[in-house]
Structure formats: C-alpha cells, structure tokens
N, C-alpha and C positions, 0 to 999 in steps of 0.2 A: 264724874267715871272715872274707871280705874285702871282701863284699860295701860297693860306696859309694850304690848308692841302688834303691830299688823301680823294678817294671818300668812303672811309670804316672808317672813322676817327669819322665825324658827330655825336654828339650822344643832351640827351636831356642838358645835361652839356651847351652846344653852343648855346641853344636860345639863340637870342638878337642879337648875334655876326655877323659882318659881312665875309663874307667870301669868297676865290676866287678859285674855282673847274676849273680844266681843265682834259678833256677826251674823250670818244668816247659817241657818242650817242647811245646807246644800244638799246630803244624803244622811240616808241614818240607813247602817246593817247591823244585823242582829245576830249573833253566834253565840247562841247558846245563853241567853239574855245577857248578855254583855253586847253593850250598844256603840259601836265604830261610827262617829259623826262626822262628817264632811262640814269642817266648820270656812264660812266663807267671808270675806269682807270685799272692800272696792281690792286691795291689792292680789290675792290668794288665797289660799287652800292649808289648810293644817286640820291633822286629824286629830283627835280628838275621841279618849277611853274611857266608857261610864260605865264602871263598875255598878252592880248591883248593891256589892255589900257596904256603899257605902251611904252609912246614910242620908246627911244632907242631901244629896242625891236623889233619892230614890220617888222621894212625891212630884217631882216634876218631869219624870221619864213621859209620861204620858203629852208633856208638850214639846217632846221633839220631835216634830213635824218640818219636811222640805219648808221652807222658806218661813219659819218659825224666827224670832230676834231672839239671840241669848247672848248671857256674858259668863265668861268661866274660868276659875283659876284654877288651875295646878301644874306639878312639875312636868317639866319637859324631859324625856326618857327617850333615848333612842330604841329603832322596830327592829321588832326581829327580823335578821339580816332578811331571811326569804320572804318577810311582808313590805320589804323597801320599792318606793314608786322612783326611778331616777329618775322621771319628765317633769319630778313635782323641787321647786327647792328646797321646803319644807320635808322631801318624800320618805327623810333618813329618823325622823325623828317623831314622836307624838307628844300628846299633853294627856296625863292622865288627869281626868277631872274629880276633885277636889269640894268644890262648892259651884253654885250654879242660880245667877239669875234668871230670871223668865221676864222677856223686857215684854213680848209680843207672842201670842199664839196666831199662828196663820190660816184660813184658811185654804183650801189645795189648791192650785193655782189652775187660772184656765188653760192653760199650755205648758208645755215641758217648758225646763230654764234654762236647758242647755244649750249650747250654738247650733248645731248641727239639724236638731229638730226641731229645735222653733224656726229655725230660718225654713220651714216646710208647713209651717202653720201661714194661713191665711191672713193675708197682710193687715186689712180691715180690723180684725179681734186682737193681732196685736198693736195697733193704733188706739183699738179702746183702750187699753187694757198697757200704755206706755211704759207706766210708770216700774212694771213689772218688764217688758221690756228691755227696756235698759240698765236692769240690774245684769241680763247676759253679759256674760266675758269679751265677748267680741263687743257690741255695743260700748261698753265703760270704754274699753280699749280704745274704741271710736271719737268718742266725748275726748278723752285724754289727749292722745293727738291735735285734734281742733285743738285745746288748751296749748299744746304744746307752739305748734305753729301759729297762735296768734301773740304768743311771748318771740316766735323767732326775729316777727316782722313787727312787733312793738323795741326789740334790742337795734334792728338794723335802722330803723329807722331815726328811733333817738340818738345812736351813733352817728348819723349825718346831721345832727342839728336839727330835728326837723320839731315841730309843736305839734300835740296831741289838741285838736281842740274837738268840740263836740256841737255840731249845727240841730237845730231846732228839727222838730219830727212833723211840727205843724208849719204849713206854707200855704200858697196862695197854687190856685188851681191855672197850671200852663199846658191847657190840652195840645199842643203842639208836637206833644213824643206819647209814649202810651199811653192805655186807658189807667186813669186814679183810680184811687182808692177817695172819694172824698167822707167827710168829716163836719155834719155842722154845725153851728154858735150856736150854743142857746145866749147868747149876752147879746148878739148881734143880726137881728130874725132876718130869714132870709138868706142868709150870707154861709159859704163852706168856707174850710179851709182842706188839705190837699196832703196826705202823708207825701212824702217826698218819694219820687222814681229814682232822683238822686241827691246827692246836697251841692250840685252842678254851679247853681249861681249864687250859694252862699258862698262855698269855697273862692268861688273870682272875685268876690267882697274882700275875703280876707286877702286876696293878696292886693287890690284896692286900701287896706287896710294898713299893710307893710309887714303882715307876718312872714309873706315871704318862704319859708319852707312848712307846710302843713299836712297832717296826715288822719286818718281816724278811719275804725272800723267799725262804719256807718250799718245801720239798717234802714233796710229800700221798701219798698211797698210801689209793685204792679199788678193792677186785677184785670192778669191776662189767661189766657187758657191754659193749661200747665202742665208738664211734659219733664222728661231724667231730666235732666238741667232749671227747673224753674218751679219755685214755689211765689206765692203771693208775697209772702215777706220774705226779702232773703237777706245777706249780708258781704258787703262790698270793702276790698282795700282800696278809701277813698285817698287819693294826696293831687295838690298843686303845689309850683313851682314857680316862685319867679325868677327872673333871667335864667330861662335857659332855654335851650333851642333841642330839636327834633335827635341831635345825637345824645347829647345831654343826657335825656330823657330815656332814649336807649340803655342808656351804660350803669344809670342811677337801677332803673329797674331788672337788667340782667344781674346786678351784685344783688340787689332783693332777694330773688329767683334759686339763685346758686345761694346762697348763704341758707333760706327756707331748705331746699331739699340735703342739703347735707345736715345741718341742724335736726333735719326730722330722720333721713331717709338714709346717711351716712354717705353719697352722692353728689361725685366732682359732677357738674357738669359745667361742662368745655362752653367758652365764651371770646368773640363774642356770638352771638346768634345770630343763624343766614336771613338772611332778608328777600324778600318777594314782595314783587309792583301786585300789584291789585285786580292789573291786565293778565300777569304772568300766571295767576295765581289761578286765575278763569279759566288761562288758556289751556293751563297743561293738567286742572286737577277738576274744575268745573266749582269749585267751591274756593270762596275767600278766605274759608278756616282749615284749609289740606292738612290731613291725617299723611303725611310722606316716610309713613314706616313702609310703608308697600309702595310700589309703581299703578302699572297701566294708567299711563295718562294719556289726551283725548287728544286723539289727532285731524287735524283738516283736511277734507277731501276735495276741498275746490278743484285743484289742477286736477282729481281724477275725474269729477262730473261736470266742468263747466257747459261741456259739449254732450252731456249726455240725453238719450232717448229716454231715458225716465225724468220725467215731466216735474214732480215732487221733485225732485234732488236741484238740474238745472234751473228752473224755475226760480227755486229760494235763491241759489246763488243768482241772478240775475236781476232779482230786486235786492239786492245789497245784501242777505240772507248768507249761511253758511252753511257747510256741510262738514260735521264732523261724527266723529267714532271713536270708539273704546274697545279695545281685545280684553277679553276677558277669559287669560287664557287657562286653559284646564279646565272651561266650564262648560262644554261643549253637553254634558250627561245633567244640563240643568232639566226638571222636573215640568211640567204639563204647567200643577199649581206654581211653582217659583214663576215662572215665567210670564203667569196670569196678573199675579202681584206686582211684578217687573212694570207691566205694562199698565196695569191702573198703577202705580206709581207715576209713571208717566206721562199717563194723561193728566193725572191729577196737578200738573206743573207748563199744563198745557198746550201738551203735543198730541194730534190725530189720532198716535195708535205707535207700536213699538213694531222698528223692522230691525232686522237681525240676521244674521247668518253664522249656523253653525256648518262647524269642518269635524263632520263624521269621516270612518274608515274605508265607506261607502260614499264618499265625498260632501261637496257642501249641501245644503239643505237651509232653503232660503224658501219666504213666502215675499220678495221681490226679485231674485234671481234672474227671470226669465225678463226681466224689465233691464240687465246690465250685459251689456257688449261682452265677449270676451278680452279686450282688451285692456276695457274696465274691472272685470277681475281679474285680470293681473296686475293691474297697476293697485287692485286692496290688497293683495297678496304681496307684494312687494311691501308698500307703504308699510301694513300693517302687521307687516310678518307671520301671518296665519297659518298655524298649523292644523296638522286633524288636534285635535280633542279644544278646539279654542271653540267660543264665541263671539261673536262682532256686536255690540249695539251702532244703531245711528241715531242723528239727529238734526234732522232740516229745519232752523225756524233761525230767528234775527241772533244776535252772537249770543246777544247774554241768556237768552231764554234756551237755547241749543245746550252751552254751556251747562247750567244750572240744569236739563234734564239730563246728559249724560252725566254730571258729576254727585247726583243723588242716585243713579243706577251703580256706577261705579263701587256707594259706599254697601248697598244692598247688596250686590255680588261678590262682594268681598266678604260678606259675614255667609253667604253661600260655601265660599271657599273654604272659609276658616273653621265649617263642621265637618266639609269633607278631610279635612287636614290636607289642603292642599294650599294652603297660605299661613306659614307659620308668622306669629307678628308677636314680637316678645312682649313682654307687660313693661317690661325692667329699661325698656327703651323710649326717654325721653326727648323729641322729637322738638325742642321750640323754634318756634319763625315768628319774625317780625313780618307781619302785610303790609304794605304802605302804599303811598302813593296812591289813595282809593280818590273818586270824583267825588267835588265840595256839593254838586248838587246831582238829585235825579228827577228827573219828567216826571210828574203823577200825571197816568195818562186820564184815570178818574177824576181830579180836580181839575186837569187841566195849567197845573200851575206847575214848579219848583219845589220841590220839598228838599230838606236838608238829609246828607246822607248819612249822616254822625248825628248830629245837631247843629244851630244855628249861629253857635258861640265856635265854631272851630276858626283855625284862621285860613284864607287860598296860601298858596304855595305862591311864593311875593312876585316870581316874575306872570306869572295867571293872572291877577290883579285885573289885568286891561281887559281880559275876555268873559266878565261880569259881565260890561253891557252888550259887547257881541253872542258870547258863544259860553254860557253857564254851563251848559254840557259838560265843554271842555277845562273847566277851570280843576285844577287838582286840591283836594285839603290837604295840609299839612295834618292827617291824621294815621293813628298807630295801630292797628291790631297785637297782639301778644300770643300765638298758637299755642298749642301745648297737643299733640297726636291725634287733630280733627279737630278742639275742643280752643272755639273761642276763649281765651284766662281771659283776656281783656280788653279791653279797646280806650284810646285819652285822642289830644292833640294837643298843639301848642291854638291859644287862643288870641280872639283876635281880643287888640286893648283899646284901640282907637272910638270913639265912640263914630263920626262919621261912617268910618269903612260898617261896625255893627248896624248903625241906623240903615245907611244902605242894602243890606244884605237880609235885612228885617220887612224891608219895605220895596225897595225895587227892584229884586231880585224873589225872594216867598211871597212878594204881591200880599204881604199884611197889613190892612189898614192902619193908616197912622193913629187913627184912635184907638185901635187893640194896639197896639205897638205899646203907647202911652201907656195904656189900661194893666200891661202883662208884664211891660218890660223898663217903664220909665224909670223905677230907681235905680236899676240896673244902669241903664243909660246918665245918668246922670252921676253917677257915680265914675265911671270912667272919665266923665269932665273933672276930675279932680287931683287926676296923676298917678294915672292908672300904670303898672309896669308890665312893661312885657313878661307873658309867662305863658306856662299849660301843664297839663297832669293827664290821668291815667284813673282809671276803676280798674278792680283784678277784679273779678269773681271767687269772695273767700269761699264760698260753700263748692265751688267747682275744685279751686285749689286743693281742698281737704280730700275732698273727696278722689281724687287721682293720685294721693299721696296714701289714702286708704286703698287703696287700688277696689274702690266701689263705683257703678256704673249708675246710682240715682244718687241726689244728693242729698235728699231725705235721708239716708242710709246713714249721716254724718251731721245732723241737726238732731237736738234734741226730743222735739217735742214739729214735728211736719206737719203740714196740713193733706190730705188724700188729692186724690187728682180732680174732684168739685170742692177743690180750696173747701173742705172742716174740719175742724178740728173732733175729731169721734170719742177723745176722751171727755172730753168737755161740751159737747153735745153745743158749738158756735159755728157759722154763726146762727143765732136763734131770735127769735122773736124778741119786742119786747114791746110793756106795758103800752096801753095809750096812755096812759099818763104823763110818761116816758116821753112819747112823741111828743105830744103837744109843748110841754118845753122849750121843744127845739124845734119848733113849729114847722113842723113836716109832719103832712099825713101818707101812710102806707094805701098804696096802691093792692088791691084783691089779683092776684091772677086770671083771668077768662079764655 
C-alpha cells in the first residue's frame, strides 16, 4: 500500500503536494457531474474531488458508493473560502483525484453509519452487524479510549516495579463463588475445567513464588444474569502485592486512578480519597457503594416511634428492628405510575408495602397518617425537615433490610428528580470513595451457615480473630471497595497467609467438610506451608472504569464485541449447538428441554 497520509492530517501546509489516501467512502455529493467525496479512515475525514474529465477516474465512478473502500492519489488544493469547513481539521483543503484504486464495493449498509442516527437503530440489529457499528466514529473513539486507558494502567504499574504475568484461563471448578462456565476435557473423561471468575488463587500463588508485585489486565468469566454493568466475559485490572497493608494499598490505587484520569481526561483527582465504613454507608445511603454526588440521606426514627400506637413501627422496634426514612425533597408531585414502581421495587426487596407521606400545599397526604399522633407528626417534621413539596418514604424491618429498601428507593427517586430538572448531578464530578470495615462473614439463612462476605481468602482484622469462634458475624474483614459515583469500581483485601488460619476459616467458620477443602484447596493450603509472605490485592473492573471515562452508562458500549442480555453473540450466532460427534468426543450428552 502507498498511503502517504491519514484522512485527518492534511492542512493548508500540504497545498501542492501529491498524496495518497485510503479509506471508506463516507458520503458522495454530485454537483453537476463533479463528485465530492468525504473519504473516511480511522482518524478522520478528507474531501476528495472527482472530475469526470479525468480519464483514469471515469471507469470507477459507479464504485463510489457509501462504505466502499478506495485508494486515491491526487494533489492537495485549497478549498474555495465559502466552502471551507472550520469544524474539520482538514476543512480548508481538498484532494483533486488523479487516480483511484477500488479495493471493495460495498452493499447498502443495513443502518445509517453516522453517530446520531446510528444510535437510534435497534440494538440487536447493530450487534448483528457489529463490524459496521464499530466503524461509526463514536465507537472507534471508545475503542481508542479503552486502548489508551490500558496503556496508562500498564505504564503506571511498570513504573511501580510490577511484573505483568498471564495466568491460565482453564482452571478448576470452585463453586463457592458465582456460577462458572464449565469446559469439558476430551482427554480426561467426565472431568471439567472452569473458566476463571478471577485469577485470585493464581495471583496468591505468585506471591508464594516470590513475584512480590504482580498485575494483569485479565479476562474473567461468570455465568450470571446480565445487566448494565455485567457481561459473561469481562476484563479486570488484577494485582497482588507482598508485604503491604491496607494503607499501602489505598495509596497505590489512588496513584493509579489519579494517573489514569489525568492521562485520559486531563482531570486532576484530589487525594487521599474519603473513607467510609460499611456500617456508615448503609446507615446513611442504604447501599455499600453510595453515590455521594447528591444528598438525601437515611434517617433513623426509632426515637420518634418507639412508643407509637402504630404497631407496624413500634412492634418492629421492640423486636430489635429499625424504622428509617428518607425525605426526597421536591418529589411530592410523583405520579401514580412512579409511586407504583417504587412500591413494587420495595416489595422486591422484602417490604410488605410502601409507607409514605406527601407534603402538599393543602397538607400532608398519606395512608399511614391516621395512625400517627400529632406529637409523632411534629417529630417527623423536625427530624426530616419536611417542607411543602417533599415526599418521605419509610422502611420498618431489621437493620440491613430497611437500609437496602430505602437505598434502592433513593436511587430510583433521584432519577425521577433528575428527569424533572430538580436534581442536577455534575457529569464531570468524580466522587471517589473507599468503603472499608466490611463484615468478614454473613449468615446465610437458607443454608444455615456462614458465608464469606467477600471471599474466603480475606484476612480478619487482627484484633477480631478471637471472635471467629464465639461471634463470627462481629468479625471485620480487611476488605476494601473503591467506589465511584455509585459504581463499585473494584474490591480487594489483605489476604490470609497463615495455613492454620485459612484452614480454620474453611472448616470451622464456613463449615466446608475437610475432604471438600482438600479437593478444592489442598494445593493452596500446602503452598502456604512453604513460606507465604503477607500479601493483599485488589481487582478493578476495567470495563466499568472505561465506561465512566467515556461517559457511558453501559459497559457493552466500550466492548468491541459484547453479548446481549441473554449472553448471545448475534453477529456469530453464538452459543450454538454442536454436532453429536463432537459431544461424544467430549464424553457428554446434550439433554433436550421438555
């Protein structure tokens, strides 16, 4: 190929030069037989002029269709002043075509290729023709941003003395975590690999191996239901460090994120990031990944209702639960449809209904107002600062459930306020936050035993270790989440590095049978007997981070070939059935659905 310039490079300084450009026909305009073509490549546009009098061009005019691939040689000329386009870097010049090579003539694309119209096309159609969708400038820009973010990450860790190490993507099944993708082994009949949910165990082995500082931009897999921030295969920034404590990890990750934000957006992020305990986050925001760009905090009302005749509230308090509320100021004009959605949302989280008070011009309106004394109403007004135009939502339940219900209502109601223009959230505000001091264990009522809140390798806070025998629920873990604008950007912990403590957590606290511990984690525990250093790590969601940098709400927008909500690749029609012969080689049989 003899291309001399990209389509964004030419300016008035190139006037008189003979150049060769190659790319896709973006648009064609016929002005009295003279064709004006916007030629597009990955970098931008240049206008090319085709005169029918140029003998070498005439045979190819029929090939000048949008999205056809051509190569053009010609002289750079200044565009007439009244036709210049100041919005384009190349808008002051054009190329007078002398010769042309047609590399490929395109059929009519199934949807418009511009950004504005293309975004309105049905997503399934765009994913079916994803290779065309990616040609649109906005999507190419997203891929470039993703590349630059990856380079920034690598530059940072390389400068910090880390080694980039690739870990296997065929691992063993460890069903304590999320649902896995299983891969049958042809050479080992009846046995399966699992695609890794995370390189967790491998990176801890690298610490035992003496690597000390490991990182990887790792591919991971989880067979879970999809949503805006989840895909079946995803990418995370994975790292592990020996001889580090929580303070060292906070400083390391704050350094990474400030460098990435500076490199990609030119934004200076102040450090250190604020820190908030899990308990405080739940108490104030009802979620362990709070969006702190706006207020509307939860308020405890036990003092107001502890002696109330409204038994739903006072009874909950007497049974050890809480009554909490949130004042969504300015949302008293909520519609019946919006209110019904919030009620259904509360019920989906275990509430029996949705108690609320609307403060309207003609007084308060509420289905529970008749149960409240004047003193309680006055206490509510003062405690929640209720003014005309507000709406208050209540939750009465055990602490965690009440917090979670109101936390979700806070998020959904904030969206309604945003639509009304009553809540202005700065899209360029980046509120980073460390959420710390999580419980090490959560009690699983369904299974009747404790489960790891993060994962079973998280080290307890040293002073809480004695409580593992007497009160596991009170043990705090050395776990930390990095949160940005309500998105959990990543999570990690200081790990257990003593084999006795790790075995105790597996067998005594999590109640995993000894033989199961040996089959799943035997090699892991043995490795710790050969001098495992203290170590900790974290994994950051690379897709989530890039989506935030790009100003996108969905991670599929910044992934080259994403899956649909059903985990399908519409372009390649995957997953798809395979031949019976192939299944037989893998020693498996496909069962028909009935």
